[in-house]
PDB file with SEQRES, HELIX, SHEET and CRYST1 records, atoms N, CA, C and O in Angstrom:
SEQRES   1 A   62  MET GLU THR LEU ILE VAL HIS PRO ASP ASN LYS GLU GLN          
SEQRES   2 A   62  LEU SER ALA LEU LYS ALA PHE MET LYS ALA PHE LYS ILE          
SEQRES   3 A   62  SER PHE GLU GLU LYS THR SER TYR ASP PRO ASP PHE VAL          
SEQRES   4 A   62  ALA LYS ILE GLN GLU SER ARG GLU GLN VAL LYS ARG GLY          
SEQRES   5 A   62  GLU THR ARG THR ILE ASN ILE ALA ASP LEU                      
HELIX    1 AA1 LYS A   11  ALA A   23  1                                  13    
HELIX    2 AA2 PRO A   36  LYS A   50  1                                  15    
HELIX    3 AA3 ILE A   59  ASP A   61  5                                   3    
CRYST1    1.000    1.000    1.000  90.00  90.00  90.00 P 1           1          
ATOM      1  N   MET A   1      40.468  76.911  60.680  1.00  0.00           N  
ATOM      2  CA  MET A   1      40.242  76.958  62.111  1.00  0.00           C  
ATOM      3  C   MET A   1      41.290  77.828  62.791  1.00  0.00           C  
ATOM      4  O   MET A   1      42.302  78.186  62.188  1.00  0.00           O  
ATOM      5  N   GLU A   2      41.044  78.156  64.023  1.00  0.00           N  
ATOM      6  CA  GLU A   2      41.961  78.954  64.824  1.00  0.00           C  
ATOM      7  C   GLU A   2      42.806  78.050  65.707  1.00  0.00           C  
ATOM      8  O   GLU A   2      42.449  76.902  65.968  1.00  0.00           O  
ATOM      9  N   THR A   3      43.924  78.584  66.158  1.00  0.00           N  
ATOM     10  CA  THR A   3      44.783  77.889  67.100  1.00  0.00           C  
ATOM     11  C   THR A   3      44.708  78.607  68.430  1.00  0.00           C  
ATOM     12  O   THR A   3      44.797  79.833  68.492  1.00  0.00           O  
ATOM     13  N   LEU A   4      44.543  77.845  69.487  1.00  0.00           N  
ATOM     14  CA  LEU A   4      44.496  78.411  70.834  1.00  0.00           C  
ATOM     15  C   LEU A   4      45.760  78.028  71.582  1.00  0.00           C  
ATOM     16  O   LEU A   4      46.232  76.896  71.487  1.00  0.00           O  
ATOM     17  N   ILE A   5      46.297  78.968  72.317  1.00  0.00           N  
ATOM     18  CA  ILE A   5      47.426  78.688  73.208  1.00  0.00           C  
ATOM     19  C   ILE A   5      46.903  78.837  74.626  1.00  0.00           C  
ATOM     20  O   ILE A   5      46.408  79.897  75.006  1.00  0.00           O  
ATOM     21  N   VAL A   6      47.015  77.779  75.399  1.00  0.00           N  
ATOM     22  CA  VAL A   6      46.444  77.739  76.742  1.00  0.00           C  
ATOM     23  C   VAL A   6      47.574  77.683  77.761  1.00  0.00           C  
ATOM     24  O   VAL A   6      48.573  76.997  77.546  1.00  0.00           O  
ATOM     25  N   HIS A   7      47.422  78.398  78.864  1.00  0.00           N  
ATOM     26  CA  HIS A   7      48.440  78.441  79.911  1.00  0.00           C  
ATOM     27  C   HIS A   7      47.823  78.004  81.242  1.00  0.00           C  
ATOM     28  O   HIS A   7      47.414  78.855  82.032  1.00  0.00           O  
ATOM     29  N   PRO A   8      47.749  76.707  81.504  1.00  0.00           N  
ATOM     30  CA  PRO A   8      47.198  76.265  82.797  1.00  0.00           C  
ATOM     31  C   PRO A   8      48.127  76.687  83.939  1.00  0.00           C  
ATOM     32  O   PRO A   8      49.343  76.781  83.768  1.00  0.00           O  
ATOM     33  N   ASP A   9      47.528  76.937  85.101  1.00  0.00           N  
ATOM     34  CA  ASP A   9      48.291  77.397  86.264  1.00  0.00           C  
ATOM     35  C   ASP A   9      48.929  76.273  87.059  1.00  0.00           C  
ATOM     36  O   ASP A   9      49.871  76.505  87.817  1.00  0.00           O  
ATOM     37  N   ASN A  10      48.421  75.043  86.891  1.00  0.00           N  
ATOM     38  CA  ASN A  10      48.969  73.930  87.670  1.00  0.00           C  
ATOM     39  C   ASN A  10      48.716  72.610  86.939  1.00  0.00           C  
ATOM     40  O   ASN A  10      48.085  72.578  85.882  1.00  0.00           O  
ATOM     41  N   LYS A  11      49.214  71.541  87.517  1.00  0.00           N  
ATOM     42  CA  LYS A  11      49.099  70.222  86.882  1.00  0.00           C  
ATOM     43  C   LYS A  11      47.654  69.731  86.819  1.00  0.00           C  
ATOM     44  O   LYS A  11      47.276  69.028  85.882  1.00  0.00           O  
ATOM     45  N   GLU A  12      46.845  70.102  87.818  1.00  0.00           N  
ATOM     46  CA  GLU A  12      45.436  69.691  87.808  1.00  0.00           C  
ATOM     47  C   GLU A  12      44.707  70.282  86.609  1.00  0.00           C  
ATOM     48  O   GLU A  12      43.959  69.585  85.923  1.00  0.00           O  
ATOM     49  N   GLN A  13      44.927  71.568  86.360  1.00  0.00           N  
ATOM     50  CA  GLN A  13      44.298  72.204  85.212  1.00  0.00           C  
ATOM     51  C   GLN A  13      44.793  71.578  83.912  1.00  0.00           C  
ATOM     52  O   GLN A  13      44.011  71.346  82.990  1.00  0.00           O  
ATOM     53  N   LEU A  14      46.073  71.311  83.845  1.00  0.00           N  
ATOM     54  CA  LEU A  14      46.637  70.694  82.641  1.00  0.00           C  
ATOM     55  C   LEU A  14      45.998  69.337  82.382  1.00  0.00           C  
ATOM     56  O   LEU A  14      45.613  69.035  81.253  1.00  0.00           O  
ATOM     57  N   SER A  15      45.886  68.524  83.417  1.00  0.00           N  
ATOM     58  CA  SER A  15      45.268  67.199  83.269  1.00  0.00           C  
ATOM     59  C   SER A  15      43.811  67.315  82.839  1.00  0.00           C  
ATOM     60  O   SER A  15      43.347  66.553  81.990  1.00  0.00           O  
ATOM     61  N   ALA A  16      43.092  68.265  83.425  1.00  0.00           N  
ATOM     62  CA  ALA A  16      41.679  68.445  83.084  1.00  0.00           C  
ATOM     63  C   ALA A  16      41.526  68.892  81.628  1.00  0.00           C  
ATOM     64  O   ALA A  16      40.646  68.409  80.916  1.00  0.00           O  
ATOM     65  N   LEU A  17      42.376  69.805  81.197  1.00  0.00           N  
ATOM     66  CA  LEU A  17      42.319  70.267  79.807  1.00  0.00           C  
ATOM     67  C   LEU A  17      42.621  69.135  78.830  1.00  0.00           C  
ATOM     68  O   LEU A  17      41.958  69.002  77.802  1.00  0.00           O  
ATOM     69  N   LYS A  18      43.615  68.329  79.151  1.00  0.00           N  
ATOM     70  CA  LYS A  18      43.949  67.197  78.282  1.00  0.00           C  
ATOM     71  C   LYS A  18      42.790  66.217  78.203  1.00  0.00           C  
ATOM     72  O   LYS A  18      42.451  65.734  77.123  1.00  0.00           O  
ATOM     73  N   ALA A  19      42.182  65.924  79.343  1.00  0.00           N  
ATOM     74  CA  ALA A  19      41.060  64.985  79.368  1.00  0.00           C  
ATOM     75  C   ALA A  19      39.887  65.532  78.559  1.00  0.00           C  
ATOM     76  O   ALA A  19      39.245  64.792  77.813  1.00  0.00           O  
ATOM     77  N   PHE A  20      39.612  66.808  78.704  1.00  0.00           N  
ATOM     78  CA  PHE A  20      38.529  67.452  77.960  1.00  0.00           C  
ATOM     79  C   PHE A  20      38.767  67.345  76.459  1.00  0.00           C  
ATOM     80  O   PHE A  20      37.874  66.960  75.705  1.00  0.00           O  
ATOM     81  N   MET A  21      39.977  67.690  76.035  1.00  0.00           N  
ATOM     82  CA  MET A  21      40.280  67.663  74.608  1.00  0.00           C  
ATOM     83  C   MET A  21      40.242  66.250  74.045  1.00  0.00           C  
ATOM     84  O   MET A  21      39.784  66.039  72.922  1.00  0.00           O  
ATOM     85  N   LYS A  22      40.720  65.284  74.821  1.00  0.00           N  
ATOM     86  CA  LYS A  22      40.654  63.893  74.367  1.00  0.00           C  
ATOM     87  C   LYS A  22      39.200  63.439  74.260  1.00  0.00           C  
ATOM     88  O   LYS A  22      38.833  62.756  73.304  1.00  0.00           O  
ATOM     89  N   ALA A  23      38.369  63.817  75.236  1.00  0.00           N  
ATOM     90  CA  ALA A  23      36.958  63.413  75.228  1.00  0.00           C  
ATOM     91  C   ALA A  23      36.229  63.980  74.018  1.00  0.00           C  
ATOM     92  O   ALA A  23      35.349  63.318  73.468  1.00  0.00           O  
ATOM     93  N   PHE A  24      36.575  65.187  73.595  1.00  0.00           N  
ATOM     94  CA  PHE A  24      35.938  65.812  72.450  1.00  0.00           C  
ATOM     95  C   PHE A  24      36.708  65.582  71.143  1.00  0.00           C  
ATOM     96  O   PHE A  24      36.389  66.160  70.104  1.00  0.00           O  
ATOM     97  N   LYS A  25      37.723  64.727  71.224  1.00  0.00           N  
ATOM     98  CA  LYS A  25      38.532  64.373  70.055  1.00  0.00           C  
ATOM     99  C   LYS A  25      39.116  65.612  69.371  1.00  0.00           C  
ATOM    100  O   LYS A  25      39.096  65.748  68.147  1.00  0.00           O  
ATOM    101  N   ILE A  26      39.638  66.515  70.220  1.00  0.00           N  
ATOM    102  CA  ILE A  26      40.309  67.716  69.740  1.00  0.00           C  
ATOM    103  C   ILE A  26      41.795  67.412  69.706  1.00  0.00           C  
ATOM    104  O   ILE A  26      42.377  67.026  70.720  1.00  0.00           O  
ATOM    105  N   SER A  27      42.405  67.581  68.556  1.00  0.00           N  
ATOM    106  CA  SER A  27      43.838  67.289  68.470  1.00  0.00           C  
ATOM    107  C   SER A  27      44.631  68.398  69.169  1.00  0.00           C  
ATOM    108  O   SER A  27      44.251  69.569  69.136  1.00  0.00           O  
ATOM    109  N   PHE A  28      45.724  68.010  69.794  1.00  0.00           N  
ATOM    110  CA  PHE A  28      46.594  68.971  70.463  1.00  0.00           C  
ATOM    111  C   PHE A  28      48.008  68.431  70.485  1.00  0.00           C  
ATOM    112  O   PHE A  28      48.232  67.229  70.337  1.00  0.00           O  
ATOM    113  N   GLU A  29      48.951  69.324  70.671  1.00  0.00           N  
ATOM    114  CA  GLU A  29      50.344  68.912  70.792  1.00  0.00           C  
ATOM    115  C   GLU A  29      50.919  69.564  72.038  1.00  0.00           C  
ATOM    116  O   GLU A  29      50.507  70.653  72.438  1.00  0.00           O  
ATOM    117  N   GLU A  30      51.866  68.887  72.635  1.00  0.00           N  
ATOM    118  CA  GLU A  30      52.490  69.373  73.853  1.00  0.00           C  
ATOM    119  C   GLU A  30      53.889  69.889  73.552  1.00  0.00           C  
ATOM    120  O   GLU A  30      54.671  69.241  72.856  1.00  0.00           O  
ATOM    121  N   LYS A  31      54.184  71.050  74.081  1.00  0.00           N  
ATOM    122  CA  LYS A  31      55.515  71.628  73.948  1.00  0.00           C  
ATOM    123  C   LYS A  31      55.921  72.207  75.288  1.00  0.00           C  
ATOM    124  O   LYS A  31      55.093  72.756  76.015  1.00  0.00           O  
ATOM    125  N   THR A  32      57.177  72.086  75.608  1.00  0.00           N  
ATOM    126  CA  THR A  32      57.689  72.714  76.815  1.00  0.00           C  
ATOM    127  C   THR A  32      58.537  73.909  76.407  1.00  0.00           C  
ATOM    128  O   THR A  32      59.126  73.928  75.326  1.00  0.00           O  
ATOM    129  N   SER A  33      58.590  74.884  77.265  1.00  0.00           N  
ATOM    130  CA  SER A  33      59.319  76.107  76.956  1.00  0.00           C  
ATOM    131  C   SER A  33      60.824  75.909  77.038  1.00  0.00           C  
ATOM    132  O   SER A  33      61.575  76.511  76.270  1.00  0.00           O  
ATOM    133  N   TYR A  34      61.265  75.076  77.956  1.00  0.00           N  
ATOM    134  CA  TYR A  34      62.694  74.902  78.181  1.00  0.00           C  
ATOM    135  C   TYR A  34      63.063  73.424  78.151  1.00  0.00           C  
ATOM    136  O   TYR A  34      62.237  72.553  78.421  1.00  0.00           O  
ATOM    137  N   ASP A  35      64.311  73.166  77.819  1.00  0.00           N  
ATOM    138  CA  ASP A  35      64.845  71.818  77.846  1.00  0.00           C  
ATOM    139  C   ASP A  35      64.852  71.331  79.296  1.00  0.00           C  
ATOM    140  O   ASP A  35      65.368  72.037  80.163  1.00  0.00           O  
ATOM    141  N   PRO A  36      64.300  70.156  79.591  1.00  0.00           N  
ATOM    142  CA  PRO A  36      64.240  69.660  80.965  1.00  0.00           C  
ATOM    143  C   PRO A  36      65.613  69.565  81.641  1.00  0.00           C  
ATOM    144  O   PRO A  36      65.722  69.786  82.847  1.00  0.00           O  
ATOM    145  N   ASP A  37      66.653  69.240  80.881  1.00  0.00           N  
ATOM    146  CA  ASP A  37      67.996  69.181  81.467  1.00  0.00           C  
ATOM    147  C   ASP A  37      68.449  70.559  81.932  1.00  0.00           C  
ATOM    148  O   ASP A  37      69.073  70.694  82.984  1.00  0.00           O  
ATOM    149  N   PHE A  38      68.131  71.576  81.143  1.00  0.00           N  
ATOM    150  CA  PHE A  38      68.474  72.951  81.505  1.00  0.00           C  
ATOM    151  C   PHE A  38      67.746  73.366  82.778  1.00  0.00           C  
ATOM    152  O   PHE A  38      68.346  73.964  83.671  1.00  0.00           O  
ATOM    153  N   VAL A  39      66.468  73.053  82.865  1.00  0.00           N  
ATOM    154  CA  VAL A  39      65.678  73.395  84.043  1.00  0.00           C  
ATOM    155  C   VAL A  39      66.252  72.706  85.286  1.00  0.00           C  
ATOM    156  O   VAL A  39      66.338  73.321  86.350  1.00  0.00           O  
ATOM    157  N   ALA A  40      66.641  71.443  85.158  1.00  0.00           N  
ATOM    158  CA  ALA A  40      67.223  70.707  86.289  1.00  0.00           C  
ATOM    159  C   ALA A  40      68.523  71.363  86.747  1.00  0.00           C  
ATOM    160  O   ALA A  40      68.778  71.451  87.948  1.00  0.00           O  
ATOM    161  N   LYS A  41      69.342  71.821  85.811  1.00  0.00           N  
ATOM    162  CA  LYS A  41      70.599  72.487  86.174  1.00  0.00           C  
ATOM    163  C   LYS A  41      70.340  73.793  86.926  1.00  0.00           C  
ATOM    164  O   LYS A  41      71.025  74.099  87.901  1.00  0.00           O  
ATOM    165  N   ILE A  42      69.362  74.549  86.476  1.00  0.00           N  
ATOM    166  CA  ILE A  42      69.017  75.807  87.142  1.00  0.00           C  
ATOM    167  C   ILE A  42      68.505  75.536  88.556  1.00  0.00           C  
ATOM    168  O   ILE A  42      68.877  76.239  89.495  1.00  0.00           O  
ATOM    169  N   GLN A  43      67.662  74.531  88.711  1.00  0.00           N  
ATOM    170  CA  GLN A  43      67.139  74.189  90.035  1.00  0.00           C  
ATOM    171  C   GLN A  43      68.267  73.748  90.963  1.00  0.00           C  
ATOM    172  O   GLN A  43      68.282  74.118  92.137  1.00  0.00           O  
ATOM    173  N   GLU A  44      69.201  72.971  90.455  1.00  0.00           N  
ATOM    174  CA  GLU A  44      70.340  72.539  91.269  1.00  0.00           C  
ATOM    175  C   GLU A  44      71.185  73.741  91.680  1.00  0.00           C  
ATOM    176  O   GLU A  44      71.651  73.814  92.817  1.00  0.00           O  
ATOM    177  N   SER A  45      71.382  74.672  90.772  1.00  0.00           N  
ATOM    178  CA  SER A  45      72.151  75.880  91.096  1.00  0.00           C  
ATOM    179  C   SER A  45      71.471  76.682  92.194  1.00  0.00           C  
ATOM    180  O   SER A  45      72.141  77.202  93.086  1.00  0.00           O  
ATOM    181  N   ARG A  46      70.165  76.787  92.141  1.00  0.00           N  
ATOM    182  CA  ARG A  46      69.422  77.507  93.194  1.00  0.00           C  
ATOM    183  C   ARG A  46      69.581  76.819  94.542  1.00  0.00           C  
ATOM    184  O   ARG A  46      69.714  77.480  95.571  1.00  0.00           O  
ATOM    185  N   GLU A  47      69.567  75.500  94.532  1.00  0.00           N  
ATOM    186  CA  GLU A  47      69.771  74.757  95.778  1.00  0.00           C  
ATOM    187  C   GLU A  47      71.183  74.993  96.325  1.00  0.00           C  
ATOM    188  O   GLU A  47      71.364  75.123  97.536  1.00  0.00           O  
ATOM    189  N   GLN A  48      72.173  75.048  95.447  1.00  0.00           N  
ATOM    190  CA  GLN A  48      73.550  75.312  95.879  1.00  0.00           C  
ATOM    191  C   GLN A  48      73.662  76.685  96.531  1.00  0.00           C  
ATOM    192  O   GLN A  48      74.375  76.844  97.522  1.00  0.00           O  
ATOM    193  N   VAL A  49      72.970  77.668  95.986  1.00  0.00           N  
ATOM    194  CA  VAL A  49      72.982  79.010  96.576  1.00  0.00           C  
ATOM    195  C   VAL A  49      72.354  78.968  97.965  1.00  0.00           C  
ATOM    196  O   VAL A  49      72.880  79.579  98.895  1.00  0.00           O  
ATOM    197  N   LYS A  50      71.238  78.257  98.120  1.00  0.00           N  
ATOM    198  CA  LYS A  50      70.585  78.140  99.432  1.00  0.00           C  
ATOM    199  C   LYS A  50      71.504  77.490 100.457  1.00  0.00           C  
ATOM    200  O   LYS A  50      71.469  77.839 101.637  1.00  0.00           O  
ATOM    201  N   ARG A  51      72.330  76.539 100.004  1.00  0.00           N  
ATOM    202  CA  ARG A  51      73.246  75.846 100.917  1.00  0.00           C  
ATOM    203  C   ARG A  51      74.535  76.633 101.145  1.00  0.00           C  
ATOM    204  O   ARG A  51      75.390  76.216 101.926  1.00  0.00           O  
ATOM    205  N   GLY A  52      74.672  77.757 100.473  1.00  0.00           N  
ATOM    206  CA  GLY A  52      75.870  78.582 100.633  1.00  0.00           C  
ATOM    207  C   GLY A  52      77.064  78.082  99.847  1.00  0.00           C  
ATOM    208  O   GLY A  52      78.197  78.453 100.154  1.00  0.00           O  
ATOM    209  N   GLU A  53      76.847  77.266  98.861  1.00  0.00           N  
ATOM    210  CA  GLU A  53      77.929  76.697  98.057  1.00  0.00           C  
ATOM    211  C   GLU A  53      78.200  77.594  96.848  1.00  0.00           C  
ATOM    212  O   GLU A  53      78.006  77.187  95.702  1.00  0.00           O  
ATOM    213  N   THR A  54      78.652  78.819  97.121  1.00  0.00           N  
ATOM    214  CA  THR A  54      78.940  79.771  96.053  1.00  0.00           C  
ATOM    215  C   THR A  54      80.328  80.356  96.231  1.00  0.00           C  
ATOM    216  O   THR A  54      80.935  80.235  97.295  1.00  0.00           O  
ATOM    217  N   ARG A  55      80.822  80.988  95.185  1.00  0.00           N  
ATOM    218  CA  ARG A  55      82.123  81.652  95.232  1.00  0.00           C  
ATOM    219  C   ARG A  55      81.948  83.092  94.759  1.00  0.00           C  
ATOM    220  O   ARG A  55      81.100  83.381  93.915  1.00  0.00           O  
ATOM    221  N   THR A  56      82.754  83.986  95.309  1.00  0.00           N  
ATOM    222  CA  THR A  56      82.783  85.378  94.885  1.00  0.00           C  
ATOM    223  C   THR A  56      84.078  85.639  94.145  1.00  0.00           C  
ATOM    224  O   THR A  56      85.157  85.284  94.620  1.00  0.00           O  
ATOM    225  N   ILE A  57      83.970  86.262  92.975  1.00  0.00           N  
ATOM    226  CA  ILE A  57      85.154  86.571  92.182  1.00  0.00           C  
ATOM    227  C   ILE A  57      85.195  88.087  91.975  1.00  0.00           C  
ATOM    228  O   ILE A  57      84.211  88.691  91.550  1.00  0.00           O  
ATOM    229  N   ASN A  58      86.335  88.687  92.279  1.00  0.00           N  
ATOM    230  CA  ASN A  58      86.498  90.109  92.067  1.00  0.00           C  
ATOM    231  C   ASN A  58      86.558  90.406  90.575  1.00  0.00           C  
ATOM    232  O   ASN A  58      87.103  89.620  89.800  1.00  0.00           O  
ATOM    233  N   ILE A  59      85.993  91.546  90.173  1.00  0.00           N  
ATOM    234  CA  ILE A  59      85.976  91.928  88.764  1.00  0.00           C  
ATOM    235  C   ILE A  59      87.404  92.042  88.231  1.00  0.00           C  
ATOM    236  O   ILE A  59      87.667  91.689  87.082  1.00  0.00           O  
ATOM    237  N   ALA A  60      88.318  92.529  89.054  1.00  0.00           N  
ATOM    238  CA  ALA A  60      89.700  92.691  88.610  1.00  0.00           C  
ATOM    239  C   ALA A  60      90.362  91.359  88.279  1.00  0.00           C  
ATOM    240  O   ALA A  60      91.324  91.325  87.512  1.00  0.00           O  
ATOM    241  N   ASP A  61      89.866  90.265  88.842  1.00  0.00           N  
ATOM    242  CA  ASP A  61      90.425  88.942  88.603  1.00  0.00           C  
ATOM    243  C   ASP A  61      89.898  88.269  87.343  1.00  0.00           C  
ATOM    244  O   ASP A  61      90.333  87.176  86.980  1.00  0.00           O  
ATOM    245  N   LEU A  62      88.961  88.931  86.684  1.00  0.00           N  
ATOM    246  CA  LEU A  62      88.372  88.319  85.478  1.00  0.00           C  
ATOM    247  C   LEU A  62      89.251  88.473  84.301  1.00  0.00           C  
ATOM    248  O   LEU A  62      88.908  88.018  83.210  1.00  0.00           O  
TER     249      LEU A  62                                                      
END                                                                             
């Protein structure tokens, strides 16, 4: 058999695809691209930038 890689655009599509595959007894496995802890850290960093909580370091000081 072939393997399909599916890229749903949102959670609704993901839920619908899972329900479809379960209804037809199609086996599937779930994988995430990134570690959830890493994603949370990146999101927090973006929020810090929005709040202006950043520092500037001169190249000469490195």
